[in-house]
N, C-alpha and C positions, 0 to 999 in steps of 0.2 A: 461456428467454432470462438469460443472465447476467448482468445487470444490476449487479452486486458489480465486473466488469472498471470500470464506465466510475467507480466512486465513486472506483477507484485513480488516477484521471485527472482528479481535479474541477480539480486545480489544476493541469493539465499536458494536453497535446495529447490530443484526444479522438477516437475515431473515427468515421469519416462517419458512420454511422448514429444518432451523439450530437451529431453537430456544434450542432446546432442548439440541442438544450440545456442544452449548456457555460455558455451566457453566461446562462442562466435559471433558474436556482433555482428557480424558481417552480414548474416542472414536478417537479421531487421532494419539491414543502413543501406539505404536509396545508393544502388554505386552509379554518381555523378559522371558526365564524361567531362574531359580536359579543361572544355570551350565551355559548359558551367560558371558563371559565374557567383561567388558566394561573397555576400557583403556583409558585415557588421554593423548594424546600428542600433546594436541594445546602450541605450546610455543610463541604465540604473547600475551604478557603482557597487563592490564587492569590498567584503575583507579583503586588505592586502594576505591577511594567511585563514587558516582554517586549522580548527582541531580533529583530529579521527581520534576516536571514543574507543576504548578496552570492555569487553563484557568481562565483570568479575563473578565469579562461581555462584551459581544459584543457591538459594536457602530459601526458608519453606515462608508460605503467604502467612501472617500472622491469624492467628484465631480470628480477631474482631471481620479483617477485610475476608476470611472465606465462609464465616457467620453472616453476613452482609452478604455477598455474594449467593449466596445458595437463598438466600429471603427475598434477594431480588430477582430471581430466577422462581419463585412461587415452589420450591421444592423443598420445604422444611418439611414433610411428612418424608422423605429419603433419609432425613438424620444430618447430623453436621459433621463431615470429618475433622480429623485433626493435624492441627500444622503437620507438615510432613514434606522432606524432599519427592518423593514419590508422586508420577501421576495418579489424578485421581478420577474417573466417569462415573456421570450417572447415565446409564441409556435408557432409552425408551421404551416404555410399558409396551410390550408385545405379547405377553400372556406365553404361555407353555409352545412349547413344540413351532417356534415361529421358523418359517422353509427358510430363510434368510440372512445374513448381516442384521444384526439389531443397531441400528445408528445411535449415536453419540446423543446428545441433546445438551451436559453438561462437565466440563472440562476443565481441570486445575492442573497444569504443567510449570510445575518449579523451573525446570530445566530450560524452558523457552520463555519461562517469568511472563503466563496469561493467565487467564482466567477468561473462558467464554462459553455462551449460551446460546442455542437456539430453540427458539419454541417447535411443538414437533407438531405441524398442521394448525398453522395459526389461521384465526378468523380474517378473512380476505374482504371484509367489508368496504366499501369504497368512505363511508358514511363516520363523523365522528374523530376523525382524524382531527386534533390539536392545533392551531396556529404556531408559526414557525419558533415565534419568540417562546410560548409556553414549553413547547418540546426542549428548547435550546437550558430555558432555566433548570428543566426537569432533572438533561443531561448534568449538568453542572452539579445537582442536588445530588445524583447518585454517580459519578465520579469521586466526590469527596469521601464519600460511607466506600467507598472501597481504598480508600488510603489516597489519595493523590490531590498531592498539594497544586489549589488554584494558581498559585504564582508559576508551576513546573508548565505548567500547559498553555493556550489556546486556542479558540475556536475558530477553525480547520475550512470545515466544508459540513452539506446538509446533504445527505445522496436522499435518493427515491427511491420505491418496492413497488414494481406495477404487476395484475398480475398479467398473465400469460396465455397463448392461444395453445393450441395444439401443434402447434411448431414451437413453443419455445420462446415467437417473436413478444416482442412487451408491448403490451396495450397501453398505450399511454396516456390513454382516457381514461385509465383504471388504476388510479394510483391507490393504494394497501397498504403502503409503510412508508416512515418519513425519517430518516436519521440522521445524528450529529455524530459528527469527529473534533472532540476535543485534542488535538496533537502536542504530545510532548515535544519541548522547547528545548535546544542546548545551543545554548549562546545566543539564542533569540533568536534563532532559526527554526524551521518545523520537520516533521516528518513528513513523507510526500503525503498526499492529498488521496490515495486510492484507500478510504477510511471505513468500504464496507464489504471487508471481511475479514476483519481483525489480524490484518497482516502487517499493521503500522505500529508505531510506536504512542502511545497513547491511552485514549479510550473511546471507544466507538457504541452507541448504543440506537437502535433502530424502537420505534413504536409501530402499532398499529391502529385500528380502531378506538375510540375512547382512552386513549395510552398505553392498551396492552402493549408490554415489552415483548416483539416479537425476539430479539437477541440484541447482545450483547458482548464486548470484546476487551478485557483489558491489558494491553501490552509491557511492559514494567519492567525492563531487566537494571541490576545494578550497572552501573558505568562508571570507567575512570580515564580522564583523559591519559591522550597517551602518544599523538605525536604533533606537531604543530605544524603545518603545512603550507609553502607558497602556493595561492592560486593561480591555476591557467589562466593564461594571458587568450585575449580574442585570438591571435594566431597560432598556437597551439589548440583551441576547441576548434579552429576551421581546420587545422590539419589533421586531428579526426575523424572530423566530415568526410575530410576526401579521404582517409585511410579505411572508410566503412568502420569506425568503430566508435559508434554512437547508435542510438536505437530510437526509430519513431513509436511513441506513444500510441497504440490502438485507439478508436476511438469506443464506447461500451457496446458492448457483444456485435463487432464490428464481426459480417460473416467473410470481406476478402481485402483481412487488412494485407497477404504479403502482395495481392493484385497492385493495392494503391505503392506498396513502399517500390516495386518497378515500376510504374507509372511516375513516382515523384522522381524517377533518376532521367526526366525527360526536360525536366524543367531545366529551361535557359538560363532563369537568375533563381538562387535561394539566397533570400534575407533575413540576418538571424534581425526578430523585433525585440527581444527581451530575454535576460537569463536571471532566472530566480536558486538561490539556495535553497537544496533539500537534505535533510538527512534519510537513510534508511541504513536496512541489517545488512553486513554483509558489505563484498568488493566485488566490484564490479567485471564481470566473465570467473570469476571463483566458486567452486559450487563445494560447499564443504563436504566433509566422509560422513558415516555412520551413521547419519541422518542425525548429527550434531548440530547446534543452533552455532549461525555465525558466532564468532570471536569477536569481528573489528561493526563498527557502528562509523558508516562515513558519509561525506559529503556528496553530495553531486549535481550536476546541475540540470533545471528544469527549460528547456530553452522552448522560447517560441518563434517560428519564421513563415516565410510565406512563400511559396513553389512560382515561380511565374513562368509558365509554359506559352508566354505570347499573346495567346488570345484569350486567356484564361488563368486564376490566378485558384492556388488552395494554400490556405494553414494548416499546418502543421505543430505538434508538439516532437522535442525529441529528449531524451536522455543524454544527457553528456558528462562524463570525468569533469572535475570543477579546482581539483589540484595537480596543481604542477607534476608531482611525480606519479602521479595515477595515468595522465598524458603519456609521461615517457614510457613509462611500464608496456599500454597499449599500443601503444607505437612499437615496440621493440618484439613484439609477436608477429 
């Protein structure tokens, strides 16, 4: 079960199988005993206040950005759509009388401010994937072609794509794709680094053998500053942990995620070692209705911690609210 896919949508619309969980962080939080000692050792300083941003009404992507995106996807033969506020899709070529749903391979969605592409049936050759520095350089060049101001993004992370066995487990010795995520920056703070599925603010692109473009995603809504909120104190965040109002971030393709969450509750000591602010779409625990994109872009905390079980330790990453008003809202539920 790919629980990680849900974490990318904590603050947005969840899939049906997780709909009951979205408003219940308690299901993704370890229920520590009152005897568990929670210690704050994070020394990195945070801003005293952080902005919450509001999404502005959607508008069409420019003709130049649309044209460049179509060329980047090597879909010129399909034509170039005109700027519009309507969604536009290109489907995979399946021929007449195809007996199932035809997958989308290219999408322009002004409502969600996204442009995305997935190469059908990519070449999974393990040879010829360029060095990381070459891929990063190419990613910067393509981001500019899609209208991204280099001053408003920063390199965030590299992602990896592996061939899989018959049970869909990654064959980690068979790297077939390498991705680059350039994160949008708001007040110098990045969006969360889950950049391998197009769910984040910024530009992500994946390359395969000989720089073949396997996928890319641009997420760039128009935003304005809405509210300037006081940052939560360590004591408030610890209170969220105690009240099960935080979420354990799954490991990639983790099969026994909920079992690990339950096991964490047995820790004798839980030490927060680092806190990093990030932005993401939506508000923790709130699900937009009518398939609408989230109205707000909010900051949250990425916490790194160590669970001490007495005879062993485990590292863990958590999602927590980071502004004081959000802590108060969640604790009141």
